[in-house]
All heavy atoms as an XYZ file, in Angstrom:
1024
protein
N     112.039    122.088    151.631
C     112.375    123.494    151.759
C     113.495    123.639    152.791
O     113.462    123.007    153.845
C     111.141    124.276    152.199
C     111.419    125.721    152.482
S     109.949    126.725    152.792
C     109.504    126.189    154.430
N     114.483    124.485    152.467
C     115.563    124.767    153.407
C     115.073    125.715    154.492
O     114.415    126.706    154.203
C     116.746    125.435    152.700
C     117.734    124.552    151.974
C     118.849    125.408    151.386
C     118.298    123.467    152.839
N     115.404    125.391    155.727
C     115.038    126.207    156.871
C     116.319    126.506    157.646
O     117.091    125.591    157.964
C     114.029    125.465    157.784
C     113.716    126.278    159.026
C     112.777    125.107    157.016
N     116.546    127.767    157.954
C     117.728    128.164    158.706
C     117.644    127.593    160.119
O     116.606    127.667    160.785
C     117.847    129.707    158.745
C     119.023    130.148    159.603
C     117.974    130.269    157.337
N     118.749    127.037    160.572
C     118.837    126.460    161.915
C     118.586    127.525    162.980
O     119.058    128.657    162.879
C     120.232    125.852    162.121
C     120.525    125.471    163.542
C     120.042    124.283    164.069
C     121.271    126.298    164.377
C     120.306    123.926    165.381
C     121.545    125.959    165.686
C     121.047    124.765    166.181
O     121.299    124.418    167.481
N     117.834    127.124    164.000
C     117.635    127.934    165.203
C     117.933    127.036    166.402
O     117.826    125.820    166.316
C     116.187    128.435    165.307
C     115.787    129.407    164.226
C     114.452    130.062    164.514
C     113.307    129.116    164.256
N     111.988    129.762    164.296
N     118.287    127.642    167.495
C     118.624    126.881    168.710
C     117.479    125.950    169.121
O     117.721    124.858    169.629
C     118.960    127.860    169.844
C     119.570    127.212    171.045
C     120.984    126.758    170.774
C     121.657    126.335    172.064
N     122.914    125.639    171.833
N     116.237    126.340    168.853
C     115.102    125.489    169.222
C     115.059    124.204    168.395
O     114.341    123.270    168.743
C     113.782    126.256    169.088
O     113.586    126.685    167.761
N     115.836    124.138    167.304
C     115.909    122.931    166.471
C     117.116    122.057    166.833
O     117.444    121.127    166.106
C     116.028    123.298    164.992
C     114.933    124.153    164.424
C     115.196    125.028    163.381
C     113.621    124.096    164.904
C     114.203    125.823    162.823
C     112.629    124.891    164.358
C     112.923    125.740    163.322
O     111.935    126.529    162.777
N     117.774    122.368    167.931
C     119.030    121.702    168.261
C     118.906    120.178    168.348
O     119.720    119.454    167.775
C     119.598    122.246    169.577
C     120.958    121.668    169.909
C     121.555    122.298    171.152
O     120.805    122.549    172.137
O     122.770    122.542    171.133
N     117.901    119.672    169.033
C     117.796    118.214    169.219
C     117.561    117.484    167.902
O     118.203    116.475    167.627
C     116.699    117.871    170.225
C     117.091    118.165    171.646
C     116.039    117.714    172.617
C     116.472    118.064    174.037
N     115.471    117.652    175.019
N     116.660    117.997    167.069
C     116.402    117.340    165.782
C     117.631    117.451    164.886
O     117.975    116.509    164.168
C     115.129    117.877    165.089
C     114.794    117.060    163.848
C     115.270    119.332    164.713
C     114.371    115.656    164.098
N     118.311    118.597    164.946
C     119.520    118.775    164.142
C     120.598    117.790    164.565
O     121.227    117.141    163.724
C     120.035    120.224    164.262
O     118.994    121.116    163.852
C     121.270    120.445    163.410
N     120.792    117.648    165.855
C     121.782    116.690    166.349
C     121.400    115.269    165.973
O     122.260    114.463    165.608
C     121.955    116.847    167.858
C     122.658    118.140    168.235
S     122.850    118.363    170.008
C     124.174    117.195    170.348
N     120.117    114.963    166.038
C     119.666    113.635    165.649
C     119.958    113.342    164.190
O     120.441    112.259    163.841
N     119.693    114.300    163.336
C     119.967    114.122    161.909
C     121.469    114.070    161.632
O     121.934    113.236    160.852
C     119.304    115.233    161.096
C     117.778    115.151    161.021
C     117.191    116.467    160.510
C     117.336    113.991    160.147
N     122.233    114.948    162.270
C     123.684    114.932    162.072
C     124.321    113.643    162.577
O     125.375    113.241    162.094
C     124.345    116.142    162.747
C     124.274    117.461    161.991
C     124.817    118.601    162.855
C     125.020    117.389    160.667
N     123.684    112.979    163.527
C     124.256    111.734    164.049
C     124.252    110.615    162.996
O     124.899    109.592    163.181
C     123.517    111.280    165.312
O     122.222    110.812    165.001
N     123.556    110.822    161.867
C     123.620    109.864    160.763
C     124.939    109.972    159.998
O     125.283    109.087    159.224
C     122.447    110.049    159.789
C     121.118    109.685    160.368
C     120.086    110.623    160.407
C     120.866    108.414    160.870
C     118.847    110.292    160.930
C     119.631    108.075    161.397
C     118.620    109.018    161.430
N     125.673    111.080    160.182
C     126.983    111.242    159.558
C     127.961    110.360    160.329
O     128.076    110.485    161.551
C     127.434    112.727    159.594
C     128.855    112.879    159.078
C     126.463    113.601    158.823
N     128.661    109.455    159.640
C     129.542    108.510    160.352
C     130.523    109.168    161.318
O     130.726    108.666    162.423
C     130.282    107.800    159.208
C     129.329    107.871    158.059
C     128.630    109.193    158.206
N     131.121    110.300    160.959
C     132.086    110.970    161.832
C     131.453    111.615    163.054
O     132.161    112.043    163.963
C     132.829    112.067    161.065
C     133.829    111.506    160.080
O     134.073    110.291    160.084
O     134.368    112.303    159.283
N     130.121    111.707    163.084
C     129.456    112.435    164.165
C     128.607    111.530    165.055
O     127.695    111.994    165.722
C     128.598    113.572    163.580
C     129.366    114.608    162.759
C     128.415    115.652    162.207
C     130.460    115.260    163.579
N     128.902    110.250    165.077
C     128.137    109.330    165.919
C     128.460    109.509    167.407
O     127.612    109.317    168.255
C     128.385    107.890    165.487
C     127.884    107.638    164.079
C     127.332    106.260    163.932
C     126.829    106.022    162.543
N     125.545    106.640    162.266
N     129.691    109.900    167.713
C     130.108    110.142    169.094
C     129.501    111.461    169.579
O     129.626    112.494    168.912
C     131.633    110.186    169.177
C     132.122    110.551    170.557
O     131.985    109.718    171.467
O     132.615    111.691    170.729
N     128.856    111.441    170.740
C     128.130    112.611    171.236
C     129.062    113.804    171.474
O     128.686    114.944    171.176
C     127.290    112.285    172.506
C     126.366    113.457    172.857
C     128.169    111.920    173.666
C     125.243    113.676    171.906
N     130.262    113.567    171.973
C     131.188    114.685    172.206
C     131.610    115.306    170.878
O     131.655    116.524    170.734
C     132.425    114.234    172.991
C     133.358    115.382    173.341
C     132.670    116.494    174.130
O     132.022    116.240    175.136
N     132.792    117.736    173.669
N     131.892    114.471    169.903
C     132.265    114.965    168.572
C     131.112    115.765    167.955
O     131.308    116.807    167.352
C     132.651    113.781    167.680
C     132.914    114.122    166.246
C     134.306    114.737    166.055
N     134.549    114.930    164.638
C     134.307    116.063    163.980
N     133.842    117.114    164.621
N     134.548    116.161    162.694
N     129.894    115.266    168.133
C     128.703    115.944    167.623
C     128.512    117.306    168.303
O     128.260    118.317    167.648
C     127.474    115.060    167.819
C     126.135    115.583    167.335
C     126.175    115.920    165.853
C     125.053    114.550    167.606
N     128.670    117.357    169.615
C     128.570    118.629    170.351
C     129.636    119.619    169.889
O     129.347    120.797    169.709
C     128.700    118.398    171.860
C     127.431    117.873    172.470
O     126.332    118.203    172.041
N     127.565    117.038    173.489
N     130.864    119.120    169.694
C     131.941    119.984    169.218
C     131.609    120.569    167.850
O     131.852    121.745    167.587
C     133.263    119.213    169.132
C     133.823    118.849    170.493
O     133.347    119.392    171.521
O     134.732    117.993    170.534
N     131.024    119.750    166.975
C     130.680    120.216    165.634
C     129.558    121.259    165.679
O     129.604    122.262    164.958
C     130.271    119.026    164.763
C     130.364    119.288    163.293
C     131.789    119.466    162.781
O     132.765    119.106    163.472
O     131.920    119.998    161.664
N     128.572    121.036    166.525
C     127.491    122.022    166.677
C     128.068    123.361    167.150
O     127.714    124.414    166.619
C     126.437    121.517    167.670
C     125.634    120.325    167.194
S     124.511    120.689    165.840
C     123.328    121.750    166.635
N     128.955    123.320    168.121
C     129.592    124.539    168.621
C     130.425    125.205    167.525
O     130.458    126.435    167.420
C     130.464    124.230    169.837
C     129.670    123.877    171.069
C     130.551    123.417    172.220
O     131.793    123.631    172.175
O     130.001    122.830    173.169
N     131.103    124.378    166.707
C     131.924    124.893    165.614
C     131.070    125.718    164.651
O     131.467    126.796    164.230
C     132.603    123.729    164.895
C     133.544    124.141    163.824
C     134.865    124.478    163.970
C     133.251    124.266    162.430
N     135.399    124.808    162.741
C     134.428    124.681    161.782
C     132.113    124.069    161.661
C     134.497    124.895    160.408
C     132.180    124.285    160.305
C     133.362    124.692    159.690
N     129.883    125.229    164.315
C     128.993    125.961    163.415
C     128.514    127.267    164.042
O     128.301    128.255    163.346
C     127.781    125.103    163.017
C     128.073    124.163    161.886
C     128.205    122.801    162.104
C     128.222    124.621    160.587
C     128.472    121.929    161.059
C     128.497    123.763    159.536
C     128.623    122.422    159.779
O     128.893    121.570    158.743
N     128.340    127.284    165.339
C     127.808    128.470    166.008
C     128.859    129.562    166.229
O     128.511    130.716    166.451
C     127.183    128.069    167.347
C     125.936    127.225    167.167
C     125.373    126.703    168.489
O     125.870    127.085    169.563
O     124.419    125.908    168.421
N     130.147    129.213    166.151
C     131.212    130.171    166.468
C     131.443    131.245    165.408
O     131.875    132.344    165.736
C     132.536    129.441    166.713
C     132.703    128.953    168.117
C     134.143    128.592    168.425
N     134.703    127.576    167.554
C     134.714    126.279    167.806
N     134.169    125.824    168.908
N     135.262    125.435    166.964
N     131.212    130.961    164.153
C     131.537    131.899    163.076
C     130.305    132.227    162.244
O     129.459    131.364    162.004
C     132.615    131.311    162.161
C     133.915    130.989    162.839
C     134.696    132.222    163.262
O     134.551    133.275    162.608
O     135.448    132.133    164.252
N     130.236    133.451    161.753
C     129.089    133.888    160.967
C     129.014    133.256    159.588
O     127.956    133.238    158.970
C     129.105    135.416    160.823
C     128.762    136.131    162.102
C     128.684    137.637    161.912
O     128.539    138.092    160.756
O     128.766    138.344    162.920
N     130.123    132.732    159.082
C     130.123    132.143    157.737
C     129.808    130.650    157.747
O     129.831    130.008    156.702
C     131.466    132.392    157.045
C     132.599    131.586    157.667
O     132.641    131.360    158.873
N     133.532    131.179    156.832
N     129.478    130.100    158.885
C     129.119    128.686    159.006
C     127.627    128.592    159.310
O     127.131    129.278    160.200
C     129.915    128.026    160.124
C     131.404    128.104    159.923
C     132.133    127.603    161.140
N     133.561    127.860    161.016
C     134.388    127.941    162.049
N     133.926    127.784    163.272
N     135.656    128.167    161.854
N     126.943    127.727    158.547
C     125.497    127.658    158.695
C     124.996    126.213    158.654
O     125.523    125.381    157.914
C     124.801    128.424    157.559
C     125.283    129.816    157.406
N     124.900    130.837    158.244
C     126.131    130.373    156.512
C     125.491    131.962    157.871
N     126.243    131.703    156.822
N     123.968    125.976    159.426
C     123.216    124.725    159.358
C     121.842    125.052    158.790
O     121.246    126.076    159.136
C     123.052    124.103    160.752
C     124.326    123.534    161.381
C     124.107    123.268    162.862
C     124.748    122.264    160.649
N     121.365    124.173    157.906
C     120.020    124.293    157.347
C     119.329    122.953    157.487
O     119.941    121.897    157.279
C     120.065    124.651    155.851
C     120.650    125.998    155.558
C     121.986    126.126    155.188
C     119.872    127.146    155.617
C     122.532    127.364    154.894
C     120.409    128.389    155.321
C     121.743    128.492    154.964
O     122.280    129.711    154.674
N     118.066    123.005    157.821
C     117.256    121.785    157.874
C     116.392    121.717    156.625
O     116.058    122.739    156.035
C     116.403    121.778    159.137
C     117.254    121.646    160.403
C     116.975    122.771    161.336
C     117.058    120.312    161.036
N     116.020    120.513    156.249
C     115.164    120.287    155.084
C     113.854    119.697    155.575
O     113.848    118.756    156.366
C     115.838    119.329    154.108
C     115.062    119.131    152.853
C     114.278    118.053    152.537
C     114.973    120.019    151.739
N     113.720    118.222    151.296
C     114.125    119.429    150.780
C     115.525    121.266    151.460
C     113.824    120.039    149.572
C     115.225    121.858    150.250
C     114.383    121.247    149.321
N     112.748    120.271    155.101
C     111.434    119.774    155.514
C     110.824    118.916    154.420
O     110.980    119.183    153.231
C     110.465    120.931    155.823
O     110.353    121.765    154.689
C     110.920    121.732    157.011
N     110.114    117.897    154.845
C     109.367    117.039    153.936
C     108.174    117.812    153.409
O     107.476    118.484    154.175
C     108.881    115.792    154.681
O     107.865    115.140    153.961
N     107.930    117.700    152.101
C     106.772    118.394    151.526
C     105.463    117.779    152.008
O     104.460    118.478    152.134
C     106.845    118.349    149.997
C     107.963    119.196    149.444
C     108.030    119.159    147.928
O     107.077    118.679    147.280
O     109.049    119.608    147.394
N     105.470    116.470    152.258
C     104.231    115.802    152.679
C     103.870    116.076    154.133
O     102.721    116.295    154.471
C     104.333    114.278    152.476
C     104.448    113.830    151.044
C     105.896    113.617    150.620
O     106.731    113.276    151.482
O     106.195    113.816    149.437
N     104.877    116.032    155.020
C     104.586    116.085    156.451
C     105.035    117.375    157.132
O     104.662    117.626    158.276
C     105.282    114.919    157.175
O     106.703    115.087    157.064
C     104.854    113.575    156.613
N     105.869    118.164    156.465
C     106.494    119.361    157.049
C     107.431    119.033    158.201
O     107.817    119.918    158.965
C     105.462    120.404    157.479
C     104.843    121.108    156.292
O     105.483    121.295    155.267
N     103.587    121.498    156.433
N     107.795    117.757    158.360
C     108.775    117.348    159.368
C     110.179    117.610    158.844
O     110.418    117.577    157.632
C     108.652    115.853    159.685
C     107.365    115.501    160.401
O     106.799    116.387    161.076
O     106.930    114.347    160.284
N     111.112    117.829    159.742
C     112.509    117.952    159.344
C     113.038    116.559    159.033
O     112.967    115.661    159.877
C     113.346    118.592    160.447
C     113.005    120.036    160.701
C     112.673    120.465    161.969
C     113.038    120.963    159.667
C     112.373    121.798    162.208
C     112.733    122.301    159.896
C     112.405    122.715    161.172
N     113.575    116.389    157.823
C     114.058    115.060    157.417
C     115.510    115.076    156.957
O     116.066    114.024    156.641
C     113.172    114.457    156.306
C     113.177    115.347    155.062
C     111.759    114.229    156.832
C     112.556    114.680    153.845
N     116.110    116.251    156.907
C     117.496    116.337    156.474
C     118.164    117.559    157.052
O     117.501    118.475    157.559
N     119.487    117.552    156.985
C     120.265    118.682    157.480
C     121.520    118.806    156.624
O     122.053    117.804    156.140
C     120.636    118.512    158.974
C     121.531    117.319    159.213
C     121.272    119.775    159.538
N     121.942    120.051    156.410
C     123.231    120.300    155.777
C     123.982    121.312    156.608
O     123.397    122.163    157.279
C     123.112    120.797    154.319
C     122.312    122.090    154.223
C     122.554    119.720    153.419
C     122.351    122.740    152.850
N     125.291    121.204    156.555
C     126.173    122.172    157.176
C     127.075    122.744    156.110
O     127.668    121.992    155.336
N     127.152    124.063    156.035
C     127.952    124.718    155.004
C     128.864    125.769    155.619
O     128.605    126.287    156.706
C     127.069    125.376    153.916
C     126.203    124.344    153.216
C     126.225    126.499    154.469
N     129.909    126.056    154.858
C     130.825    127.133    155.198
C     130.899    128.022    153.958
O     131.239    127.555    152.872
C     132.193    126.553    155.540
C     133.157    127.525    156.118
C     134.425    126.842    156.623
O     134.514    125.604    156.635
O     135.345    127.587    157.003
N     130.544    129.283    154.119
C     130.449    130.202    152.991
C     131.718    131.045    152.912
O     132.140    131.641    153.900
C     129.206    131.113    153.123
C     129.100    132.063    151.951
C     127.945    130.267    153.262
N     132.312    131.067    151.716
C     133.504    131.870    151.471
C     133.258    132.804    150.303
O     132.150    132.853    149.767
N     134.273    133.497    149.864
C     134.170    134.488    148.800
C     133.297    134.089    147.625
O     132.249    134.662    147.400
N     133.710    133.100    146.864
C     132.971    132.685    145.673
C     132.424    131.267    145.792
O     131.987    130.689    144.803
C     133.875    132.788    144.443
C     134.306    134.208    144.160
C     135.250    134.305    142.967
O     135.500    133.290    142.297
O     135.737    135.416    142.705
N     132.479    130.710    146.989
C     132.066    129.321    147.125
C     131.244    129.080    148.385
O     131.261    129.856    149.328
C     133.282    128.404    147.108
C     134.288    128.625    148.223
S     133.842    127.765    149.732
C     135.018    128.383    150.895
N     130.523    127.942    148.320
C     129.827    127.404    149.484
C     130.340    125.981    149.639
O     130.156    125.145    148.749
C     128.290    127.397    149.284
C     127.602    126.735    150.471
C     127.764    128.801    149.077
N     131.014    125.716    150.741
C     131.571    124.392    150.999
C     130.533    123.561    151.734
O     130.121    123.908    152.850
C     132.842    124.510    151.845
C     133.484    123.198    152.289
C     133.953    122.379    151.089
C     134.636    123.479    153.248
N     130.089    122.481    151.098
C     129.151    121.554    151.736
C     129.951    120.637    152.641
O     130.645    119.740    152.188
C     128.390    120.744    150.682
C     127.385    119.742    151.236
C     126.227    120.441    151.939
C     126.868    118.838    150.128
N     129.871    120.886    153.939
C     130.646    120.112    154.907
C     129.911    118.848    155.344
O     130.524    117.821    155.549
C     130.990    120.981    156.109
C     131.858    122.191    155.746
C     132.315    122.934    156.961
N     133.096    122.114    157.855
C     134.400    121.853    157.713
N     135.057    122.351    156.698
N     135.033    121.098    158.583
N     128.613    118.959    155.536
C     127.822    117.822    156.000
C     126.484    117.777    155.281
O     125.899    118.823    154.993
C     127.540    117.911    157.513
C     128.765    117.861    158.351
N     129.308    118.993    158.910
C     129.563    116.830    158.710
C     130.395    118.639    159.591
N     130.575    117.350    159.481
N     126.016    116.573    155.030
C     124.652    116.371    154.557
C     124.178    115.054    155.161
O     124.899    114.054    155.138
C     124.538    116.375    153.018
C     123.072    116.251    152.584
C     125.429    115.321    152.399
C     122.824    116.576    151.114
N     122.991    115.086    155.735
C     122.417    113.879    156.334
C     120.910    113.893    156.104
O     120.260    114.929    156.239
C     122.712    113.821    157.836
N     120.398    112.737    155.735
C     118.968    112.582    155.476
C     118.469    111.407    156.294
O     119.135    110.373    156.386
C     118.713    112.360    153.970
C     119.170    113.592    153.198
C     117.239    112.067    153.700
C     119.207    113.429    151.707
N     117.310    111.576    156.884
C     116.677    110.494    157.632
C     116.625    109.256    156.739
O     116.185    109.340    155.596
C     115.268    110.936    158.032
C     114.515    109.907    158.829
O     114.532    108.720    158.521
N     113.829    110.376    159.849
N     117.065    108.099    157.237
C     117.093    106.891    156.404
C     115.752    106.544    155.757
O     115.719    105.964    154.670
C     117.528    105.791    157.373
C     118.299    106.503    158.430
C     117.635    107.855    158.564
N     114.658    106.905    156.359
C     113.337    106.614    155.790
C     113.080    107.363    154.490
O     112.181    107.009    153.737
C     112.232    106.976    156.785
O     112.376    106.251    157.975
N     113.863    108.415    154.234
C     113.633    109.264    153.069
C     114.776    109.190    152.049
O     114.801    109.957    151.096
C     113.438    110.722    153.500
C     112.170    110.941    154.272
C     112.148    110.797    155.649
C     110.997    111.276    153.623
C     110.983    110.988    156.371
C     109.824    111.478    154.328
C     109.826    111.330    155.704
O     108.667    111.526    156.404
N     115.700    108.281    152.250
C     116.840    108.194    151.334
C     116.423    107.564    150.009
O     115.395    106.902    149.913
C     117.968    107.398    151.982
C     118.572    108.174    153.143
C     119.744    107.481    153.751
N     120.183    108.224    154.930
C     120.949    107.716    155.866
N     121.393    106.486    155.767
N     121.291    108.452    156.901
N     117.242    107.786    149.001
C     117.027    107.257    147.646
C     115.770    107.807    146.989
O     115.156    107.149    146.158
C     117.012    105.729    147.648
C     118.312    105.146    148.159
O     119.384    105.613    147.795
N     118.215    104.154    149.030
N     115.382    109.018    147.372
C     114.222    109.678    146.766
C     114.631    110.958    146.043
O     113.780    111.743    145.640
C     113.174    109.999    147.840
C     112.566    108.768    148.481
C     111.502    109.102    149.519
O     111.020    110.265    149.553
O     111.158    108.203    150.299
N     115.934    111.202    145.923
C     116.406    112.412    145.253
C     116.406    113.646    146.129
O     116.591    114.762    145.635
N     116.210    113.463    147.414
C     116.129    114.609    148.325
C     117.455    115.360    148.400
O     117.469    116.592    148.452
C     115.650    114.162    149.723
C     114.187    113.722    149.612
C     115.828    115.264    150.759
C     113.636    113.054    150.834
N     118.565    114.643    148.361
C     119.856    115.335    148.439
C     120.022    116.288    147.256
O     120.546    117.392    147.417
C     121.006    114.343    148.508
O     120.992    113.489    147.384
N     119.558    115.900    146.056
C     119.628    116.788    144.897
C     118.708    117.988    145.093
O     119.061    119.111    144.738
C     119.271    116.056    143.614
C     120.315    115.078    143.130
C     121.476    114.822    143.848
C     120.136    114.409    141.947
C     122.429    113.924    143.403
C     121.086    113.503    141.481
C     122.232    113.267    142.205
N     117.531    117.755    145.669
C     116.613    118.866    145.953
C     117.256    119.854    146.934
O     117.133    121.070    146.773
C     115.291    118.357    146.535
C     114.470    117.548    145.551
O     114.686    117.674    144.331
O     113.599    116.779    146.016
N     117.928    119.320    147.934
C     118.603    120.165    148.921
C     119.697    120.993    148.246
O     119.809    122.200    148.481
C     119.182    119.310    150.070
C     118.046    118.692    150.897
C     120.114    120.139    150.951
C     118.507    117.673    151.925
N     120.493    120.351    147.400
C     121.565    121.076    146.717
C     121.018    122.114    145.740
O     121.585    123.205    145.604
C     122.503    120.092    146.014
C     123.358    119.260    146.977
C     124.102    118.169    146.234
C     124.320    120.145    147.752
N     119.914    121.803    145.089
C     119.271    122.797    144.216
C     118.821    124.010    145.021
O     119.006    125.159    144.605
C     118.078    122.190    143.472
C     118.508    121.231    142.376
O     119.590    121.350    141.814
N     117.654    120.270    142.085
N     118.233    123.767    146.188
C     117.784    124.868    147.052
C     118.973    125.665    147.585
O     118.906    126.895    147.685
C     116.941    124.323    148.201
N     120.057    124.966    147.895
C     121.263    125.647    148.366
C     121.822    126.545    147.264
O     122.208    127.689    147.524
C     122.311    124.621    148.806
C     123.595    125.179    149.392
C     123.326    125.955    150.673
C     124.586    124.037    149.654
N     121.811    126.047    146.047
C     122.283    126.842    144.915
C     121.403    128.082    144.724
O     121.908    129.170    144.425
C     122.289    125.988    143.651
C     122.872    126.695    142.441
C     122.945    125.797    141.232
O     121.923    125.149    140.899
O     124.019    125.746    140.618
N     120.102    127.948    144.916
C     119.198    129.097    144.819
C     119.455    130.102    145.937
O     119.331    131.315    145.732
C     117.744    128.636    144.875
C     117.265    127.961    143.612
C     115.824    127.488    143.707
O     115.059    128.056    144.519
O     115.479    126.544    142.991
N     119.807    129.598    147.113
C     120.067    130.481    148.249
C     121.367    131.274    148.073
O     121.502    132.369    148.610
C     120.116    129.668    149.550
N     122.305    130.707    147.319
C     123.599    131.345    147.065
C     123.850    131.373    145.554
O     124.733    130.684    145.047
C     124.723    130.582    147.775
C     124.612    130.597    149.274
C     123.994    129.543    149.961
C     125.125    131.655    150.015
C     123.899    129.559    151.341
C     125.029    131.680    151.403
C     124.412    130.618    152.057
O     124.323    130.640    153.426
N     123.092    132.171    144.814
C     123.137    132.107    143.348
C     124.468    132.499    142.710
O     124.777    132.061    141.616
C     122.025    133.066    142.915
C     121.845    133.991    144.057
C     122.163    133.189    145.287
N     125.265    133.281    143.367
C     126.529    133.732    142.784
C     127.736    132.984    143.330
O     128.867    133.452    143.190
C     126.699    135.240    143.000
C     125.607    136.035    142.327
O     125.207    135.714    141.213
N     125.101    137.044    143.012
N     127.489    131.844    143.952
C     128.577    131.066    144.537
C     128.544    129.633    144.004
O     127.487    129.097    143.707
C     128.467    131.065    146.062
C     128.581    132.460    146.657
C     128.666    132.421    148.150
C     128.691    133.805    148.753
N     129.901    134.540    148.498
N     129.725    129.033    143.898
C     129.843    127.648    143.453
C     129.804    126.738    144.675
O     130.467    126.989    145.671
C     131.150    127.444    142.694
C     131.373    125.999    142.286
C     132.404    125.864    141.219
C     132.666    124.434    140.830
N     131.552    123.650    140.428
N     129.035    125.678    144.575
C     128.975    124.688    145.654
C     130.126    123.714    145.457
O     130.264    123.111    144.388
C     127.623    123.965    145.667
C     126.503    124.972    145.948
C     127.632    122.843    146.704
C     125.111    124.421    145.816
N     130.957    123.598    146.483
C     132.073    122.660    146.452
C     131.923    121.695    147.619
O     131.092    121.896    148.506
C     133.436    123.381    146.469
C     133.619    124.197    147.757
C     133.581    124.283    145.239
C     135.017    124.760    147.923
N     132.745    120.652    147.613
C     132.579    119.582    148.596
C     133.840    119.327    149.392
O     134.935    119.735    149.021
C     132.178    118.298    147.874
O     133.250    117.875    147.045
N     133.647    118.601    150.471
C     134.751    118.007    151.206
C     134.946    116.602    150.634
O     134.185    116.164    149.757
C     134.409    117.886    152.705
O     133.297    116.998    152.852
C     134.083    119.237    153.320
N     135.913    115.882    151.145
C     136.074    114.484    150.718
C     134.825    113.674    151.041
O     134.404    112.822    150.258
C     137.295    113.849    151.400
C     138.655    114.341    150.915
C     139.767    113.750    151.777
C     138.870    114.006    149.451
N     134.216    113.953    152.182
C     133.037    113.199    152.613
C     131.798    113.499    151.767
O     130.953    112.638    151.574
C     132.726    113.470    154.093
C     133.736    112.892    155.060
C     134.989    113.751    155.204
O     135.001    114.921    154.759
O     135.984    113.231    155.741
N     131.671    114.731    151.278
C     130.477    115.094    150.511
C     130.738    115.116    149.002
O     129.845    115.429    148.230
C     129.938    116.473    150.956
O     130.925    117.481    150.712
C     129.535    116.467    152.418
N     131.946    114.770    148.601
C     132.331    114.848    147.197
C     131.483    114.020    146.258
O     131.113    114.474    145.167
N     131.155    112.803    146.661
C     130.402    111.926    145.776
C     129.016    112.490    145.464
O     128.590    112.510    144.314
C     130.287    110.531    146.396
C     129.670    109.519    145.477
C     129.687    108.108    146.074
O     129.853    107.933    147.281
N     129.511    107.126    145.236
N     128.325    112.984    146.472
C     126.974    113.496    146.257
C     127.002    114.783    145.433
O     126.160    114.979    144.548
C     126.199    113.679    147.589
C     124.732    113.974    147.314
C     126.788    114.771    148.456
C     123.990    112.856    146.662
N     127.974    115.658    145.687
C     128.070    116.899    144.911
C     128.410    116.581    143.455
O     127.838    117.162    142.535
C     129.084    117.882    145.538
C     129.340    119.072    144.619
C     128.584    118.365    146.902
N     129.298    115.625    143.235
C     129.645    115.238    141.856
C     128.441    114.684    141.116
O     128.191    115.045    139.958
C     130.763    114.187    141.866
O     131.951    114.748    142.343
N     127.688    113.807    141.759
C     126.489    113.238    141.127
C     125.461    114.331    140.827
O     124.829    114.323    139.778
C     125.858    112.166    142.024
C     126.642    110.884    142.077
C     125.949    109.879    142.979
C     126.730    108.585    143.071
N     126.064    107.615    143.961
N     125.307    115.268    141.754
C     124.374    116.375    141.555
C     124.798    117.237    140.376
O     123.956    117.614    139.541
C     124.290    117.200    142.841
C     123.558    118.491    142.695
C     122.211    118.669    142.519
C     124.131    119.803    142.703
N     121.920    120.011    142.431
C     123.076    120.723    142.539
C     125.433    120.283    142.850
C     123.288    122.099    142.517
C     125.642    121.648    142.821
C     124.566    122.540    142.659
N     126.096    117.543    140.266
C     126.578    118.360    139.148
C     126.356    117.659    137.811
O     125.967    118.293    136.831
C     128.059    118.690    139.331
C     128.301    119.736    140.400
C     129.768    120.022    140.647
O     130.629    119.147    140.338
O     130.066    121.107    141.156
N     126.582    116.349    137.758
C     126.339    115.583    136.534
C     124.862    115.636    136.170
O     124.495    115.891    135.022
C     126.832    114.120    136.700
C     128.355    114.097    136.748
C     126.293    113.231    135.580
C     128.937    112.768    137.194
N     124.002    115.415    137.151
C     122.555    115.468    136.929
C     122.137    116.853    136.424
O     121.360    116.984    135.490
C     121.824    115.137    138.230
C     120.337    115.278    138.174
C     119.622    114.062    137.608
O     120.293    113.046    137.367
O     118.406    114.144    137.414
N     122.680    117.891    137.048
C     122.345    119.261    136.671
C     122.813    119.548    135.241
O     122.075    120.122    134.446
C     122.997    120.221    137.676
C     122.582    121.655    137.512
C     123.129    122.520    138.642
C     124.602    122.693    138.446
N     125.169    123.815    139.183
N     124.012    119.130    134.898
C     124.535    119.339    133.545
C     123.725    118.577    132.506
O     123.480    119.089    131.414
C     126.005    118.943    133.470
C     126.903    119.906    134.215
O     126.556    121.066    134.424
N     128.068    119.434    134.632
N     123.305    117.365    132.833
C     122.476    116.590    131.915
C     121.148    117.289    131.648
O     120.669    117.317    130.515
C     122.227    115.183    132.443
C     123.467    114.309    132.371
O     124.404    114.595    131.639
N     123.487    113.245    133.150
N     120.546    117.854    132.679
C     119.271    118.566    132.513
C     119.454    119.829    131.681
O     118.582    120.197    130.910
C     118.660    118.906    133.883
C     118.061    117.712    134.560
C     117.398    118.101    135.864
C     116.769    116.880    136.517
N     116.137    117.216    137.797
N     120.575    120.517    131.869
C     120.840    121.744    131.117
C     121.046    121.461    129.636
O     120.761    122.301    128.803
C     122.053    122.463    131.688
C     121.779    123.115    133.033
C     123.030    123.709    133.674
O     124.133    123.595    133.088
O     122.899    124.273    134.769
N     121.537    120.276    129.303
C     121.791    119.927    127.911
C     120.528    119.524    127.167
O     120.525    119.471    125.945
C     122.820    118.803    127.812
C     124.210    119.247    128.244
C     125.221    118.126    128.218
O     124.909    116.990    127.907
N     126.459    118.454    128.553
N     119.467    119.232    127.896
C     118.220    118.828    127.232
C     117.476    119.975    126.631
O     117.521    121.074    126.841
C     117.302    118.109    128.233
C     117.819    116.776    128.728
C     116.830    116.194    129.745
C     118.009    115.790    127.598
């Protein structure tokens, strides 16, 4: 389940975001957290595990007119390869039903795979 970021989730959010290769440096990570907090159209969401209710993933998005730009996605390594990223993108699409989810260069591969999966399911 997607959960809107709150300041009380800062440490877990930073921990999850540190799995993003560009955000391993603490100063870079702090700058990115501040970047999300500066504008109303930038949002962080955490993903909770259905089994444990622990936060196991995070996404960062920038919302524009007709689109939602997926800037960051990170999942705890213990939960990777379970389809969680697709679940997160499905939930993001539900949260923004009238907007298209687009990617950065870094998130392009996962968004492309998700769109293919979604199109395959729609054709069945």
